[in-house]
C-alpha positions in Angstrom: 4.9 43.0 29.1 7.3 40.4 27.2 10.6 40.1 28.3 13.8 38.7 26.6 16.9 38.5 28.0 19.6 38.4 26.1 23.8 36.7 26.4 26.3 38.9 24.9 24.6 42.0 24.6 27.6 44.1 23.6 27.4 44.3 20.6 26.9 42.5 17.3 24.0 40.6 16.6 22.4 41.2 20.3 23.0 44.8 20.7 21.2 44.9 17.4 18.7 42.2 18.6 17.8 45.0 22.4 17.2 47.6 20.1 14.6 45.3 17.9 12.7 44.9 20.9 13.4 47.4 22.8 11.6 49.4 19.6 8.2 47.0 20.1 7.4 47.5 24.1 9.7 44.5 25.2 11.4 44.5 29.0 15.3 43.7 27.9 17.5 42.1 30.0 21.2 42.8 28.6 24.0 40.4 29.9 27.9 40.6 29.3 30.9 41.3 30.4 31.7 44.8 28.8 29.5 46.3 31.9 30.3 50.1 30.3 29.0 49.1 27.4 25.5 47.6 28.6 24.7 51.0 30.6 25.5 52.4 27.8 23.4 50.8 25.5 20.8 50.7 29.1 21.0 54.9 29.1 20.3 54.8 25.0 17.2 52.5 25.0 15.7 54.0 28.0 16.0 57.0 27.0 14.5 56.1 23.5 11.9 53.8 24.2 10.9 54.3 28.0 9.3 56.6 30.3 9.5 59.3 32.7 6.7 57.3 34.9 7.1 54.3 33.3 8.4 51.5 34.7 11.8 50.6 33.3 12.5 48.3 30.1 16.1 47.4 30.4 18.2 45.8 33.2 22.0 44.9 33.1 23.1 41.9 34.5 26.5 41.7 33.9 28.3 38.4 34.1 30.8 35.7 31.8 28.8 33.1 30.9 31.5 30.8 31.0 31.9 31.7 34.9 28.3 29.0 36.0 28.6 30.1 39.5 28.2 33.8 38.2 25.6 33.2 35.9 23.0 31.4 38.9 23.8 34.7 41.2 22.9 36.9 38.4 20.0 35.6 37.1 19.1 34.8 40.5 19.8 38.6 41.5 16.6 39.5 39.4 13.4 41.7 40.8 10.8 40.3 41.3 8.9 41.4 38.3 12.1 40.4 35.8 12.0 36.5 36.5 9.6 35.5 34.0 11.7 35.3 31.1 9.6 34.6 27.5 13.1 34.5 25.6 16.4 33.5 26.0 18.7 34.0 23.4 21.9 32.6 23.7 23.8 34.7 21.6 27.4 35.2 23.3 29.9 33.4 21.5 33.3 33.9 19.3 35.7 32.3 16.9 39.2 33.1 18.0 42.8 31.9 16.2 42.0 30.5 12.6 45.1 27.5 12.8 45.2 24.5 11.9 44.5 21.8 14.0 48.2 21.1 14.8 49.5 24.6 15.2 46.4 25.6 17.1 46.5 27.7 20.8 45.1 25.7 23.9 44.0 28.6 25.1 41.9 29.5 22.0 40.5 25.7 21.9 39.2 26.9 25.5 38.1 29.9 25.2 35.3 28.9 22.3 34.4 25.7 23.8 33.6 27.1 27.2 31.7 30.4 25.5 29.8 28.5 22.9 28.9 25.1 24.0 29.4 25.6 28.4 28.0 29.4 28.2 24.9 28.6 26.2 24.1 25.4 29.1 25.1 27.6 31.7 22.4 30.1 30.3 19.9 27.6 29.6 20.1 25.7 33.0 19.3 28.9 35.0 16.3 30.2 32.6 14.7 26.6 31.8 13.5 26.1 35.4 11.1 28.7 35.2 10.1 28.0 32.0 8.7 24.6 32.6 7.1 25.9 35.9 5.4 28.8 33.5 4.4 25.6 31.0 6.0 28.2 28.1 9.1 29.7 26.9 11.0 30.4 24.1 15.0 29.9 24.0 17.1 30.9 20.4 20.5 30.0 20.1 22.3 31.5 18.1 24.4 29.1 15.3 26.5 29.3 12.6 26.7 27.7 9.0 29.6 26.3 10.8 27.4 24.4 12.6 26.0 22.5 9.4 29.8 22.5 7.5 33.3 22.3 8.3 35.6 24.6 6.6 39.7 24.2 6.5 41.6 25.7 9.7 37.8 26.2 11.4 38.2 22.7 13.4 37.4 23.7 16.8 35.1 26.8 16.5 33.1 24.4 13.9 32.9 21.6 16.1 31.5 24.5 19.0 29.0 25.6 15.9 27.9 21.9 15.4 27.8 21.4 19.6 25.1 24.1 19.3 23.3 22.1 16.9 22.9 19.5 18.3 22.1 21.1 22.0 19.4 22.4 19.8 17.7 19.5 18.8 18.3 18.0 22.2 16.6 21.2 24.3 13.8 20.9 21.7 13.0 17.6 22.3 13.6 17.3 26.2 11.5 20.3 26.0 8.1 19.0 24.4 6.2 18.4 26.8 6.6 21.4 29.0 5.4 23.9 25.8 9.0 25.6 25.3 10.2 26.5 21.9 13.6 26.2 20.9 15.0 27.7 17.8 18.7 27.8 16.0 19.4 30.5 13.7 22.5 29.8 11.8 23.8 33.2 9.8 26.9 32.7 7.1 28.6 35.9 6.8 27.9 38.8 8.8 30.2 41.9 10.3 30.3 42.6 13.3 33.1 41.9 15.6 33.3 38.7 15.0 36.4 38.5 12.4 38.2 41.4 14.7 37.8 38.9 17.6 38.5 36.1 15.5 41.8 37.5 14.3 42.9 38.8 18.1 42.6 42.4 16.7 43.9 42.5 13.3 41.4 45.2 11.5 43.4 44.2 8.2 42.7 40.6 8.2 39.3 40.8 9.5 38.0 43.7 6.9 39.9 40.5 4.1 36.6 38.8 5.0 33.9 40.8 3.6 36.0 42.1 0.5 33.7 42.0 -2.4 30.5 41.5 -1.1 27.9 42.5 1.4 28.0 40.5 4.6 25.1 40.0 6.6 24.9 43.0 9.4 23.2 42.6 13.1 20.4 44.1 12.3 19.4 40.8 10.0 19.7 38.7 12.3 17.6 40.6 15.1 14.6 40.5 12.4 15.1 36.9 11.9 14.8 36.6 16.4 11.6 38.8 16.2 10.1 36.6 13.8 10.9 33.3 15.3 9.8 35.2 18.5 6.5 36.3 17.6 5.0 33.7 15.9 1.7 32.2 17.0 1.9 29.7 20.4 1.9 26.4 18.3 4.4 27.4 16.0 8.1 27.2 16.4 11.0 27.9 13.8 13.2 24.9 14.9 16.1 26.0 12.3 16.7 28.7 10.4 20.0 29.1 8.1 20.5 32.2 6.8 23.5 33.8 4.2 24.2 36.4 2.6 23.0 36.2 -1.1 26.5 36.6 -2.3 27.6 33.3 0.1 26.1 29.9 -1.3 28.6 27.8 1.7 31.1 28.3 4.4 34.1 28.6 1.3 32.0 29.4 -1.4 31.3 33.2 -2.1 31.4 34.7 -5.0 33.2 38.6 -4.8 33.5 41.2 -7.1 37.0 41.9 -8.2 
């Protein structure tokens, strides 16, 4: 039974991907900062897809990807039969604030860079040695169209996602001799908790982002993660950019009146 580890599994893309893979019989390691949500998701998925007689299909690891020591300790604590991670989904990420560079918040900048860039590195560094030892594995990094182009007031968030784009390419090159696949999935507008977090809980502002159009959702991205992860061994999806039909660029969105 293959195993996937998902960072940031308490909402959005991560939660939807956990549901998708559990429904296909995979073992799912869900991680995140909100322990109550992780436990609720574990119970739900075990109830839907587990069996009374069979082994557990969901394992919870509670940590913040910004804390490298916590990441290393949590992954090292996995039971022996959970240590062989076939797919790592680096999903934990966020946007904080929507300000010009001169008005930006240092706290917001650090939060984005520590989560989106260093968090991805922390999780990858903890998982990659096992993949190298086994001579196989797959890392799927969740990037963004913000990693392909820059938009006004997106400055540091865009920089963090450009880093994800570069790191994905670097990983693909460095891990090539070890038979490890590396994929980036870069979504456009998607209605998750993303905008609520960006606008510091202002739901009215968050709703404005998706007015007059149909955005992507968590299940859309989970389906792409599933597609990338289930290609034959000789096929690697390097980069997948996906937008709603109503979007053709970071700032080019067709909205119905």
